[in-house]
C-alpha positions, 0 to 999 in steps of 0.5 A, a space after each residue: 043380654 046384659 041391660 046398659 044405662 045410660 050413665 054406663 054408656 055415659 062413663 064408657 064414652 068418656 073413656 073412649 080414647 083415639 087408635 088408628 085401624 089399618 087395612 093390610 091388602 095384598 096386592 099381585 107382587 104377592 107371588 113373586 119370588 122372594 114375596 114369602 121372605 119379605 112377608 116372614 120379615 114384616 110378620 116379624 115386625 109385628 110381632 115386635 110392634 106388639 112387644 112394644 105395645 103399638 100395635 094393639 090387635 093383630 087380625 090376618 084375614 085368610 079368605 078371598 077377599 084381598 084383605 090381608 089384615 087387620 090391624 089396630 094401633 096404639 098410636 095417631 094415624 101420622 105414626 103408624 103412617 111411618 110405621 107403615 111406610 118403613 114395613 118391608 113388604 109395604 116398601 116391596 110393593 106386596 102389600 098396600 095399606 089404607 088407616 082409618 081413625 077410631 075411637 075404642 076403650 081402653 082396655 078392650 082386648 080380644 077374648 080369649 
C-alpha cells in the first residue's frame, strides 16, 4: 500500500471540488408497455451528457436492489435537477432520482 503523507493529503484536499451524485431508482412503470423506448432515449441522453462533459461517470446497476444507476455530474445540484427533470424516463415516471452533493478530485476516473 502506498504511503500517504500529511502534505500530500493537504494538497489533494485543497484541490477537491464539488460534484453531484445522482442515484436512479426504477419504479413499477419500468414494466409497462412502451417503457423500453423511453429507457433507450434516457440512455441516448446520458451518452449526450457524457459527450458534453456534464455527466462524468455513469454506472448502471443490474442487481435486484431497485437502484438502476449511479451518476456523477460535473455541475451543481440545481443544474442536475433541471437535467434530470427533463429526462424522458423521469418525466414518464419510469425512474425516480435523488441527488447528493459530493466532493472529489479533478482527474479521477475509472481504471481502464
